[in-house]
C-alpha positions in Angstrom: 18.2 -15.8 1.9 15.0 -16.7 0.3 13.2 -14.5 -1.9 10.4 -12.8 -0.2 7.1 -13.4 -2.9 5.5 -9.9 -2.8 2.3 -9.5 -2.6 0.0 -6.1 -2.8 -3.4 -4.0 -3.8 -2.6 -1.2 -6.3 -5.4 1.3 -6.7 -6.2 4.2 -8.3 -6.8 7.2 -6.0 -9.9 7.5 -6.7 -10.8 3.7 -6.0 -8.9 4.2 -2.5 -11.0 7.3 -1.9 -14.5 5.5 -2.4 -13.2 2.5 -0.3 -11.9 4.7 2.3 -15.2 6.8 2.7 -16.8 3.6 2.7 -15.2 2.6 6.1 -15.9 6.0 7.4 -12.3 7.2 7.1 -12.5 10.7 5.9 -8.6 11.7 6.1 -5.1 9.8 6.0 -1.9 10.2 6.9 1.0 9.6 4.6 -0.7 9.2 1.3 -1.4 12.7 -0.3 -4.0 12.9 -2.5 -5.8 16.4 -2.9 -9.9 16.5 -2.4 -12.1 15.8 -4.8 -16.2 15.4 -6.3 -17.6 12.4 -6.9 -19.6 12.7 -10.0 -21.8 9.3 -10.3 -20.3 7.8 -13.3 -16.9 8.0 -11.8 -17.4 6.2 -8.4 -19.6 3.3 -10.5 -16.7 3.1 -13.1 -14.2 2.9 -9.6 -16.6 0.6 -7.9 -16.7 -2.1 -11.4 -13.6 -2.3 -11.5 -12.9 -3.3 -8.3 -15.3 -5.6 -8.8 -14.2 -6.7 -11.8 -10.6 -6.8 -10.1 -12.3 -8.9 -7.7 -11.7 -7.0 -4.8 -15.0 -6.1 -3.9 -18.5 -7.7 -4.5 -22.0 -7.2 -4.7 -24.2 -7.3 -1.8 -27.4 -5.5 -2.9 -26.9 -1.5 -3.1 -23.8 -1.4 -0.9 -20.2 -3.8 -1.4 -18.5 -5.9 0.3 -14.3 -5.6 0.2 -12.4 -8.5 0.3 -10.9 -9.4 4.1 -7.4 -9.3 3.0 -7.6 -5.4 1.0 -10.0 -4.5 4.4 -7.6 -5.6 6.6 -4.8 -3.3 4.7 -7.8 -0.5 4.4 -8.4 -0.4 8.2 -4.6 -0.7 9.0 -3.9 2.5 7.0 -7.0 4.6 8.6 -6.6 3.6 12.1 -3.0 2.4 13.3 -1.3 2.6 16.2 2.0 4.1 14.5 3.4 5.6 11.6 6.6 6.2 10.0 8.8 6.6 7.1 11.4 4.3 5.6 13.4 5.3 3.1 14.8 3.1 1.2 18.9 4.8 0.5 19.9 1.9 -2.0 17.2 2.6 -4.1 18.1 6.7 -4.2 16.0 6.9 -1.4 12.6 5.9 -2.3 9.8 6.4 0.1 7.1 4.1 1.3 4.8 5.6 4.8 4.0 2.8 7.3 1.0 2.0 9.5 2.0 -0.2 12.8 -1.0 -2.2 14.0 -0.6 -4.8 16.7 2.0 -7.8 14.9 1.4 -5.9 11.1 2.7 -3.6 9.0 1.1 -1.5 6.1 3.2 -0.1 3.5 2.4 2.6 1.0 4.2 3.7 -1.7 2.7 5.6 -5.0 3.1 3.8 -7.9 5.0 4.5 -10.5 4.0 3.0 -13.3 0.4 4.7 -13.2 -0.9 8.0 -13.3 -2.2 8.5 -9.8 -1.3 4.9 -8.4 -0.6 4.2 -5.2 0.9 -0.2 -4.3 -0.7 -0.9 -0.9 1.0 -4.1 1.4 0.5 -5.9 4.7 2.7 -7.3 6.4 3.4 -9.2 9.6 7.1 -7.7 11.8 8.8 -10.4 10.5 7.7 -10.1 6.7 8.1 -6.2 7.0 11.4 -6.7 8.8 13.0 -9.0 5.4 11.1 -7.0 3.2 13.5 -4.1 4.1 16.5 -6.2 4.4 15.9 -7.1 0.5 14.5 -4.2 -0.1 18.4 -2.8 0.9 20.1 -5.4 -1.0 18.6 -5.5 -4.3 19.7 -1.9 -6.1 19.6 -3.9 -9.2 23.5 -5.3 -9.0 25.3 -1.3 -8.0 26.6 -3.1 -4.3 30.1 -4.3 -4.2 29.7 -7.2 -1.4 32.6 -5.7 0.3 30.9 -2.4 0.9 30.9 -1.9 4.6 33.2 -5.0 5.5 36.8 -4.3 6.5 38.6 -6.8 4.0 
């Protein structure tokens, strides 16, 4: 089996809120973030970090969201369906999945940084392969005969 190369976006909750708000989105399923009133300096700091990371581009007094990030945000904010996928081989790690035609966006808490989330967008086929690989990658604890009659 080929190894999948994972791509994704790691965003702070503040960055995610600001980006979603710019798209006219006020609530999202599956992402718990306490409501927050932003100061001007917090917004500027978040936008500066997003621009420095190349995720947004300045367009005068407005900004443009990079197209691949915009696709993920649109899937998260306007899914046709959504569900929680739990990877039991990772101790029950949960992923919130958003389905749009031909694609699945996946969100998860990014525990390496405080108040951060990781977003990814897969084709349906890539998503199934990712789930399969994630179930197989459990730190080598899996016996190669698990579930097989020997």
